[in-house]
TIMAR-129637 format. One line per 4 residues: for each residue x, y, z of N, C-alpha, C. Coordinates in steps of 0.2 Angstrom, whole numbers, plus 5000, padded with zeros to 4 digits. Layout:
TIMAR-129637
X/Y/Z/X/Y/Z/X/Y/Z  ...
***
This chain:
TIMAR-129637
5203/4946/4778/5196/4944/4778/5195/4937/4779  5199/4933/4776/5198/4925/4776/5198/4923/4784  5202/4926/4788/5203/4924/4795/5198/4928/4800  5193/4931/4797/5189/4935/4801/5181/4933/4799
5177/4935/4804/5170/4934/4803/5167/4939/4798  5161/4937/4795/5157/4942/4791/5155/4948/4794  5155/4953/4791/5153/4960/4794/5147/4962/4790  5141/4963/4793/5135/4967/4790/5135/4974/4793
5136/4978/4788/5136/4985/4790/5129/4988/4790  5127/4991/4795/5120/4994/4795/5121/5002/4795  5119/5005/4790/5120/5012/4789/5113/5016/4788  5113/5022/4789/5107/5026/4788/5107/5032/4792
5102/5036/4790/5101/5043/4794/5099/5042/4801  5100/5047/4805/5098/5047/4812/5091/5045/4813  5089/5041/4818/5083/5039/4820/5079/5035/4815  5083/5030/4812/5080/5026/4807/5081/5018/4810
5082/5018/4816/5082/5011/4819/5088/5007/4818  5094/5010/4817/5100/5006/4816/5102/5001/4822  5102/5004/4828/5104/5001/4834/5099/4995/4836  5092/4997/4835/5087/4992/4837/5088/4986/4832
5089/4987/4825/5090/4982/4821/5096/4978/4822  5102/4981/4823/5108/4977/4825/5107/4973/4831  5104/4975/4836/5102/4971/4842/5098/4965/4840  5092/4966/4836/5087/4961/4834/5091/4956/4830
5095/4958/4825/5098/4953/4821/5103/4949/4825  5107/4952/4829/5112/4948/4833/5108/4943/4837  5102/4944/4839/5098/4939/4843/5095/4934/4839  5093/4936/4833/5089/4931/4829/5094/4926/4825
5100/4929/4822/5104/4925/4818/5107/4919/4820  5109/4919/4826/5113/4913/4829/5108/4906/4828  5102/4907/4829/5098/4901/4828/5097/4899/4821  5097/4904/4817/5096/4903/4810/5102/4901/4806
5108/4903/4808/5114/4901/4805/5119/4897/4808  5118/4896/4815/5123/4892/4818/5129/4896/4819  5129/4902/4818/5136/4906/4818/5136/4910/4825  5141/4911/4828/5142/4915/4834/5142/4923/4832
5137/4926/4834/5136/4933/4832/5136/4938/4838  5138/4944/4836/5138/4950/4840/5136/4956/4837  5135/4962/4840/5134/4968/4837/5139/4973/4840  5141/4978/4836/5145/4983/4839/5141/4990/4839
5141/4993/4844/5137/4999/4845/5141/5005/4842  5137/5011/4841/5140/5017/4838/5144/5020/4843  5150/5021/4840/5155/5025/4845/5154/5032/4846  5151/5035/4841/5149/5042/4842/5144/5044/4848
5139/5039/4849/5135/5040/4854/5139/5040/4861  5143/5035/4862/5147/5034/4868/5152/5040/4869  5155/5043/4863/5159/5049/4863/5155/5055/4866  5149/5056/4863/5146/5062/4865/5143/5062/4872
5141/5056/4875/5139/5055/4882/5145/5056/4886  5151/5054/4884/5157/5055/4889/5159/5062/4889  5159/5065/4883/5162/5072/4882/5157/5077/4884  5150/5076/4884/5145/5080/4885/5144/5086/4879
5146/5084/4873/5146/5088/4868/5147/5084/4861  5146/5087/4856/5147/5084/4849/5154/5085/4847  5157/5081/4843/5164/5082/4841/5166/5088/4837  5172/5090/4838/5174/5096/4833/5176/5092/4826
5178/5096/4821/5180/5094/4815/5186/5089/4815  5191/5092/4819/5197/5088/4820/5197/5082/4824  5191/5081/4827/5190/5075/4831/5186/5069/4828  5184/5070/4822/5180/5066/4818/5184/5060/4816
5190/5061/4813/5194/5055/4810/5195/5050/4816  5197/5052/4822/5198/5047/4827/5192/5043/4829  5186/5046/4829/5180/5042/4830/5179/5037/4825  5180/5039/4818/5179/5034/4813/5184/5028/4814
5190/5030/4816/5195/5025/4816/5194/5020/4822  5191/5023/4828/5189/5019/4833/5183/5014/4832  5178/5017/4828/5173/5013/4825/5175/5007/4821  5180/5008/4817/5183/5003/4813/5187/4998/4817
5191/5000/4822/5195/4996/4826/5190/4991/4830  5184/4993/4833/5180/4989/4837/5176/4984/4832  5175/4986/4826/5171/4981/4822/5176/4976/4820  5182/4978/4818/5187/4973/4816/5189/4968/4822
5189/4971/4828/5191/4966/4834/5185/4961/4835  5179/4964/4834/5173/4959/4835/5174/4953/4830  5176/4955/4824/5176/4950/4818/5181/4945/4819  5186/4947/4823/5191/4942/4825/5189/4936/4829
5184/4937/4833/5181/4933/4838/5174/4930/4837  5171/4932/4832/5164/4930/4830/5164/4929/4823  5159/4924/4821/5158/4922/4814/5154/4928/4810  5150/4932/4814/5146/4937/4811/5145/4943/4815
5146/4949/4813/5146/4955/4816/5141/4959/4813  5136/4962/4817/5132/4967/4815/5135/4974/4817  5136/4978/4813/5140/4984/4814/5134/4990/4814  5133/4993/4820/5128/4998/4820/5132/5005/4818
5132/5006/4812/5136/5011/4808/5143/5009/4807  5146/5012/4802/5153/5011/4801/5157/5018/4800  5163/5018/4798/5167/5024/4797/5163/5028/4791  5159/5025/4787/5156/5029/4782/5151/5034/4785
5148/5032/4790/5143/5037/4793/5146/5043/4796  5152/5042/4799/5156/5047/4801/5158/5052/4795  5160/5049/4790/5162/5053/4784/5156/5057/4781  5150/5054/4781/5144/5057/4779/5142/5063/4783
5142/5062/4790/5141/5068/4794/5146/5073/4794  5152/5071/4793/5158/5076/4792/5156/5081/4787  5154/5078/4781/5152/5082/4776/5146/5086/4777  5141/5083/4781/5134/5086/4782/5136/5092/4787
5140/5091/4792/5141/5097/4797/5146/5102/4795  5152/5099/4793/5158/5103/4791/5159/5105/4784  5155/5102/4780/5156/5103/4772/5162/5100/4770  5165/5095/4773/5171/5092/4771/5170/5085/4769
5174/5083/4763/5174/5076/4761/5180/5073/4762  5184/5076/4767/5191/5073/4769/5191/5066/4771  5185/5064/4774/5185/5057/4777/5182/5052/4772  5180/5054/4766/5176/5050/4762/5180/5044/4759
5186/5045/4757/5190/5040/4753/5192/5034/4758  5194/5036/4764/5197/5031/4768/5191/5027/4771  5185/5030/4772/5179/5027/4774/5176/5022/4769  5176/5024/4763/5174/5020/4757/5178/5014/4756
5185/5015/4757/5190/5010/4756/5189/5004/4761  5187/5007/4767/5186/5002/4773/5180/4998/4772  5175/5002/4770/5168/4998/4769/5169/4993/4763  5172/4994/4758/5173/4990/4753/5178/4984/4755
5183/4985/4759/5187/4980/4761/5184/4975/4766  5181/4978/4771/5179/4974/4777/5171/4972/4777  5167/4975/4774/5160/4974/4775/5157/4969/4769  5154/4963/4771/5152/4959/4766/5145/4961/4764
5141/4964/4768/5134/4966/4766/5133/4973/4769  5129/4977/4765/5127/4984/4768/5120/4984/4768  5117/4986/4774/5110/4987/4774/5109/4994/4776  5104/4997/4772/5103/5005/4772/5096/5005/4775
5095/5008/4781/5089/5009/4784/5085/5015/4781  5078/5013/4780/5074/5018/4776/5072/5023/4781  5069/5029/4778/5067/5034/4782/5059/5034/4784  5057/5028/4785/5050/5027/4786/5048/5027/4793
5053/5028/4798/5051/5028/4805/5051/5036/4807  5047/5037/4812/5046/5044/4815/5053/5046/4818  5055/5052/4817/5061/5055/4821/5060/5055/4828  5065/5053/4832/5064/5054/4839/5071/5057/4842
5070/5062/4847/5076/5065/4850/5079/5059/4854  5086/5059/4854/5090/5054/4858/5097/5056/4858  5099/5060/4863/5106/5062/4864/5108/5068/4860  5114/5069/4861/5118/5075/4858/5119/5074/4851
5120/5068/4848/5122/5067/4842/5116/5068/4836  5110/5069/4839/5105/5069/4834/5103/5077/4833  5103/5079/4826/5102/5086/4824/5095/5088/4823  5091/5083/4821/5084/5085/4819/5081/5081/4813
5075/5081/4812/5072/5077/4806/5074/5080/4800  5076/5087/4800/5077/5090/4793/5084/5087/4790  5088/5084/4794/5095/5082/4791/5094/5074/4788  5088/5071/4790/5088/5064/4788/5088/5063/4780
5084/5067/4776/5084/5066/4769/5091/5068/4766  5094/5074/4768/5101/5075/4765/5106/5069/4767  5106/5067/4773/5110/5062/4775/5109/5055/4771  5103/5053/4770/5101/5048/4766/5103/5048/4759
5102/5054/4756/5104/5056/4749/5112/5055/4748  5116/5058/4753/5123/5058/4753/5125/5050/4753  5122/5046/4758/5124/5039/4758/5123/5036/4752  5118/5037/4749/5116/5033/4742/5121/5035/4737
5122/5042/4737/5127/5044/4732/5134/5041/4732  5136/5040/4738/5143/5037/4740/5143/5030/4738  5138/5026/4740/5138/5019/4739/5137/5018/4732  5132/5021/4729/5131/5020/4721/5137/5022/4717
5139/5028/4719/5145/5031/4715/5151/5027/4715  5152/5023/4721/5158/5019/4721/5157/5012/4721  5151/5010/4718/5150/5003/4716/5149/4998/4722  5147/5001/4728/5146/4997/4734/5139/4995/4734
5137/4989/4734/5130/4986/4734/5127/4987/4741  5121/4989/4741/5117/4989/4747/5110/4987/4746  5107/4985/4752/5100/4983/4752/5096/4988/4757  5091/4991/4754/5086/4995/4759/5082/4991/4763
5082/4992/4770/5077/4989/4774/5072/4994/4777  5066/4992/4776/5060/4996/4779/5055/4992/4783  5050/4995/4785/5045/4992/4789/5045/4994/4796  5039/4993/4800/5038/4995/4807/5039/4989/4811
5043/4990/4817/5043/4985/4822/5046/4979/4819  5043/4973/4821/5046/4966/4819/5047/4966/4811  5042/4969/4808/5043/4969/4800/5049/4972/4798  5053/4976/4801/5059/4979/4799/5064/4973/4800
5064/4970/4806/5069/4964/4807/5068/4959/4801  5061/4957/4800/5060/4952/4795/5062/4954/4788  5062/4960/4787/5064/4963/4780/5072/4962/4780  5075/4963/4785/5082/4963/4785/5084/4955/4785
5081/4951/4788/5082/4944/4788/5081/4941/4781  5076/4944/4777/5075/4942/4771/5080/4944/4766  5082/4950/4767/5088/4953/4763/5094/4949/4764  5096/4947/4770/5102/4943/4771/5101/4936/4768
5095/4933/4769/5094/4927/4766/5095/4927/4758  5093/4932/4755/5093/4932/4748/5100/4933/4746  5104/4937/4749/5111/4939/4747/5115/4933/4749  5115/4930/4754/5119/4924/4756/5117/4918/4752
5111/4917/4750/5109/4912/4746/5112/4912/4739  5113/4918/4736/5116/4919/4730/5123/4918/4730  5126/4919/4736/5134/4918/4737/5135/4911/4738  5131/4907/4741/5132/4900/4743/5134/4896/4737
5139/4891/4739/5141/4886/4734/5136/4881/4733  5133/4880/4727/5128/4874/4726/5130/4867/4728  5137/4866/4728/5140/4860/4730/5141/4858/4737  5139/4863/4741/5140/4863/4748/5134/4865/4752
5133/4861/4758/5127/4863/4762/5128/4869/4765  5124/4874/4764/5125/4881/4768/5124/4880/4775  5128/4884/4779/5127/4884/4786/5121/4888/4788  5119/4893/4784/5113/4897/4785/5107/4894/4782
5106/4887/4783/5101/4884/4780/5094/4886/4783  5094/4888/4790/5088/4890/4793/5086/4897/4790  5091/4901/4789/5089/4907/4786/5086/4906/4779  5089/4902/4775/5087/4900/4768/5080/4897/4768
5078/4892/4773/5072/4889/4773/5067/4894/4775  5068/4899/4779/5064/4904/4781/5062/4909/4775  5067/4910/4771/5066/4914/4765/5062/4910/4760  5063/4904/4759/5059/4900/4755/5052/4900/4757
5050/4899/4763/5043/4899/4766/5040/4906/4764  5044/4911/4765/5041/4918/4764/5040/4919/4756  5044/4917/4752/5043/4917/4745/5037/4913/4742  5036/4907/4746/5031/4903/4744/5024/4906/4745
5024/4910/4751/5018/4913/4753/5017/4920/4748  5022/4923/4747/5021/4929/4743/5027/4930/4738  5026/4928/4731/5031/4928/4727/5034/4935/4726  5041/4935/4724/5044/4942/4724/5041/4946/4718
5041/4952/4719/5039/4957/4713/5043/4956/4707  5040/4956/4701/5044/4955/4695/5045/4962/4691  5043/4968/4694/5044/4974/4691/5047/4979/4696  5049/4985/4693/5052/4990/4697/5048/4996/4697
5048/5000/4703/5045/5006/4703/5049/5011/4708  5048/5017/4708/5052/5022/4712/5049/5023/4719  5043/5019/4721/5040/5021/4727/5039/5015/4732  5043/5009/4730/5042/5004/4735/5049/5003/4738
5049/4998/4743/5055/4997/4747/5058/4990/4746  5056/4987/4740/5059/4980/4738/5066/4982/4737  5071/4978/4740/5078/4980/4740/5081/4981/4733  5080/4975/4729/5083/4976/4722/5080/4981/4718
5074/4982/4718/5071/4987/4713/5072/4994/4715  5072/4995/4722/5073/5002/4724/5080/5004/4723  5085/4999/4724/5092/5001/4722/5093/5002/4714  5089/4998/4710/5090/5000/4703/5086/5006/4701
5081/5008/4704/5078/5014/4703/5082/5020/4705  5086/5020/4710/5090/5025/4712/5096/5026/4707  5099/5020/4705/5104/5020/4700/5102/5024/4694  5095/5023/4692/5093/5026/4686/5092/5033/4686
5090/5035/4693/5089/5042/4694/5096/5046/4694
***
């Protein structure tokens, strides 16, 4: 990890804007952080387009492994990588489609070892058909629930990102700013100064909420509410 760039994992149910968010962040973050950024697309989409079908149960592990390889390769040549899904998403769909948890342990271990931050895209966007890998709007809630169960159950912190259009990107930038600001050493000038000043301006205009509820998408309080449930 010391010799590689930071990895931001973007996970979530289908048609929740993961690819759009990854591209938008990869475009916005270099100016705010000074870091060389890139994004890694979803391997499953490429696989389905090439094969003309969805993968069999025995083909899922290699898709997860290839997703991991591409993210790790990008992190060796970039300071910041936006990962449009990780092996964890393959494991979740492996369970959803085939009823198997066989890929869970390895995917969770990879997520914990390699990902600095996990963003979970909320279910507030309308479902849209897009390629063979999408099953339908009925699978979004169970996939979202499974993701949260695995992340919370294994102590992997995540931040929920919601909002329509540019507001979704802004919410993700705010979340990244909050998390990196907490991690920054007070004795050193953070390279993400532009991201922090952007967050300071946002907080000056609208102070953060001071309570929690089960119906909002403030990252910290929604995560806490889910843990309590």
